[in-house]
LUMPA-692869 format. One record per residue: residue in one letter; chain; x, y, z of N, C-alpha, C in turn. Coordinates in pm, whole numbers, plus 32768, in hexadecimal, padded with zeros to 4 digits. Atoms other than C-alpha are relative to their C-alpha. Layout:
resn:a; chain:A; n.c1:X; n.c2:Y; n.c3:Z; ca.c1:X; ca.c2:Y; ca.c3:Z; c.c1:X; c.c2:Y; c.c3:Z .
...
***
This chain:
resn:g; chain:A; n.c1:8013; n.c2:8067; n.c3:8065; ca.c1:C226; ca.c2:BA89; ca.c3:5B22; c.c1:7F78; c.c2:7FC2; c.c3:8006 .
resn:g; chain:A; n.c1:8086; n.c2:8037; n.c3:7FFA; ca.c1:C0B2; ca.c2:BA53; ca.c3:5AF3; c.c1:7FE4; c.c2:7F9C; c.c3:7F92 .
resn:k; chain:A; n.c1:801B; n.c2:8057; n.c3:8073; ca.c1:C0CB; ca.c2:B999; ca.c3:59A9; c.c1:8004; c.c2:7F6B; c.c3:8024 .
resn:p; chain:A; n.c1:7FFC; n.c2:808F; n.c3:7FDB; ca.c1:C139; ca.c2:B846; ca.c3:5A39; c.c1:7F88; c.c2:7FD8; c.c3:8054 .
resn:n; chain:A; n.c1:8072; n.c2:801E; n.c3:7FAB; ca.c1:C026; ca.c2:B857; ca.c3:5B3F; c.c1:7F80; c.c2:7FF2; c.c3:7FAE .
resn:m; chain:A; n.c1:8078; n.c2:8004; n.c3:8054; ca.c1:BF1B; ca.c2:B89F; ca.c3:5A3A; c.c1:8000; c.c2:7F7F; c.c3:7FAE .
resn:a; chain:A; n.c1:7FF6; n.c2:8078; n.c3:8053; ca.c1:BF9B; ca.c2:B781; ca.c3:5964; c.c1:7FDD; c.c2:7F84; c.c3:8050 .
resn:m; chain:A; n.c1:801B; n.c2:8074; n.c3:7FAC; ca.c1:BF90; ca.c2:B68A; ca.c3:5A83; c.c1:7F6D; c.c2:7FFA; c.c3:8027 .
resn:a; chain:A; n.c1:808C; n.c2:7FFD; n.c3:7FD7; ca.c1:BE37; ca.c2:B6F9; ca.c3:5AF4; c.c1:7FA7; c.c2:7FDB; c.c3:7F8A .
resn:g; chain:A; n.c1:8051; n.c2:801B; n.c3:8076; ca.c1:BDB3; ca.c2:B6E6; ca.c3:5990; c.c1:8000; c.c2:7F6D; c.c3:7FD9 .
resn:g; chain:A; n.c1:7FF6; n.c2:808D; n.c3:8024; ca.c1:BE20; ca.c2:B57C; ca.c3:5975; c.c1:7F8B; c.c2:7FAE; c.c3:8035 .
resn:k; chain:A; n.c1:806B; n.c2:804E; n.c3:7FC2; ca.c1:BD0A; ca.c2:B504; ca.c3:5A5A; c.c1:7F7A; c.c2:8048; c.c3:7FFE .
resn:n; chain:A; n.c1:807C; n.c2:7FB3; n.c3:7FFB; ca.c1:BC0B; ca.c2:B61D; ca.c3:5A52; c.c1:7FED; c.c2:8053; c.c3:7F82 .
resn:p; chain:A; n.c1:8019; n.c2:7FB6; n.c3:807D; ca.c1:BB8B; ca.c2:B68B; ca.c3:58FA; c.c1:7FD4; c.c2:8090; c.c3:801B .
resn:e; chain:A; n.c1:802E; n.c2:7F79; n.c3:7FE0; ca.c1:BAE8; ca.c2:B7B8; ca.c3:59A0; c.c1:8077; c.c2:8059; c.c3:8020 .
resn:m; chain:A; n.c1:7F89; n.c2:7FB3; n.c3:7FDE; ca.c1:BC3B; ca.c2:B824; ca.c3:5A21; c.c1:8049; c.c2:8029; c.c3:7F81 .
resn:v; chain:A; n.c1:7FC1; n.c2:7FDE; n.c3:8080; ca.c1:BCB9; ca.c2:B81D; ca.c3:58BA; c.c1:7FC2; c.c2:807F; c.c3:7FCB .
resn:s; chain:A; n.c1:8047; n.c2:7F8A; n.c3:8031; ca.c1:BBB0; ca.c2:B919; ca.c3:5858; c.c1:8029; c.c2:807B; c.c3:8050 .
resn:e; chain:A; n.c1:7FDA; n.c2:7F90; n.c3:7FAB; ca.c1:BC03; ca.c2:B9F6; ca.c3:5982; c.c1:8090; c.c2:8028; c.c3:7FE5 .
resn:a; chain:A; n.c1:7F73; n.c2:7FE4; n.c3:801B; ca.c1:BD76; ca.c2:B9D8; ca.c3:5939; c.c1:8010; c.c2:804B; c.c3:7F7C .
resn:l; chain:A; n.c1:7FF8; n.c2:7FBE; n.c3:8082; ca.c1:BD40; ca.c2:BA3A; ca.c3:57CF; c.c1:7FD0; c.c2:8090; c.c3:800A .
resn:k; chain:A; n.c1:8034; n.c2:7F78; n.c3:7FF1; ca.c1:BC71; ca.c2:BB67; ca.c3:5834; c.c1:8065; c.c2:8057; c.c3:804A .
resn:f; chain:A; n.c1:7F9B; n.c2:7FB5; n.c3:7FB5; ca.c1:BD7A; ca.c2:BBD0; ca.c3:5930; c.c1:8077; c.c2:801F; c.c3:7FA6 .
resn:a; chain:A; n.c1:7F8F; n.c2:7FEC; n.c3:805B; ca.c1:BE8A; ca.c2:BBA1; ca.c3:582B; c.c1:7FDF; c.c2:806D; c.c3:7F9B .
resn:a; chain:A; n.c1:802A; n.c2:7F9B; n.c3:8060; ca.c1:BDC4; ca.c2:BC72; ca.c3:5734; c.c1:8007; c.c2:808B; c.c3:803F .
resn:k; chain:A; n.c1:7FFB; n.c2:7F80; n.c3:7FB9; ca.c1:BDA4; ca.c2:BD87; ca.c3:5837; c.c1:8091; c.c2:802D; c.c3:800F .
resn:t; chain:A; n.c1:7F74; n.c2:7FE0; n.c3:7FE9; ca.c1:BF16; ca.c2:BD76; ca.c3:5886; c.c1:8043; c.c2:802E; c.c3:7F7F .
resn:i; chain:A; n.c1:7FC6; n.c2:7FDD; n.c3:8081; ca.c1:BF79; ca.c2:BD7F; ca.c3:5717; c.c1:7FCC; c.c2:8088; c.c3:7FD2 .
resn:t; chain:A; n.c1:803B; n.c2:7F80; n.c3:8029; ca.c1:BE89; ca.c2:BE9C; ca.c3:56CE; c.c1:803E; c.c2:8072; c.c3:804F .
resn:a; chain:A; n.c1:7FC5; n.c2:7F99; n.c3:7FAC; ca.c1:BF13; ca.c2:BF61; ca.c3:57F3; c.c1:8091; c.c2:8018; c.c3:7FD9 .
resn:a; chain:A; n.c1:7F74; n.c2:7FF4; n.c3:8027; ca.c1:C076; ca.c2:BF1A; ca.c3:5782; c.c1:800D; c.c2:804E; c.c3:7F7E .
resn:l; chain:A; n.c1:7FFD; n.c2:7FBB; n.c3:8080; ca.c1:C028; ca.c2:BF96; ca.c3:5625; c.c1:7FCE; c.c2:808E; c.c3:800C .
resn:s; chain:A; n.c1:8037; n.c2:7F79; n.c3:7FEB; ca.c1:BF6E; ca.c2:C0C4; ca.c3:56AD; c.c1:8025; c.c2:8032; c.c3:808B .
resn:p; chain:A; n.c1:7FD0; n.c2:7FCF; n.c3:7F7E; ca.c1:C036; ca.c2:C167; ca.c3:57C5; c.c1:7F9D; c.c2:805D; c.c3:8046 .
resn:k; chain:A; n.c1:8062; n.c2:7FA4; n.c3:7FC6; ca.c1:BF19; ca.c2:C25E; ca.c3:57F8; c.c1:7F9A; c.c2:7FB5; c.c3:8056 .
resn:q; chain:A; n.c1:8061; n.c2:8050; n.c3:7FB4; ca.c1:BE3F; ca.c2:C142; ca.c3:587B; c.c1:804A; c.c2:7FB5; c.c3:806E .
resn:n; chain:A; n.c1:7FBA; n.c2:803E; n.c3:7F90; ca.c1:BEC2; ca.c2:C0ED; ca.c3:59D4; c.c1:7FA6; c.c2:7FA1; c.c3:804E .
resn:s; chain:A; n.c1:805F; n.c2:8053; n.c3:7FB5; ca.c1:BD8D; ca.c2:C02B; ca.c3:5A41; c.c1:8004; c.c2:7F71; c.c3:7FCF .
resn:i; chain:A; n.c1:7FF7; n.c2:808D; n.c3:8025; ca.c1:BDFB; ca.c2:BEC1; ca.c3:5A1F; c.c1:7FA0; c.c2:7FB0; c.c3:8058 .
resn:v; chain:A; n.c1:8058; n.c2:8045; n.c3:7FA2; ca.c1:BD3E; ca.c2:BE52; ca.c3:5B55; c.c1:7F7A; c.c2:8046; c.c3:8007 .
resn:d; chain:A; n.c1:8086; n.c2:7FC5; n.c3:7FF8; ca.c1:BBC8; ca.c2:BE87; ca.c3:5B66; c.c1:7FEC; c.c2:8043; c.c3:8087 .
***
């Protein structure tokens, strides 16, 4: 469950919001494209 952690971190650190959004975008993209297994850099 990474979503609650990202939400809590984003509450105090705007930079964490950006990182969380980028991570979420990667996760969603990977979920929509099973061929792309590289979620983590």
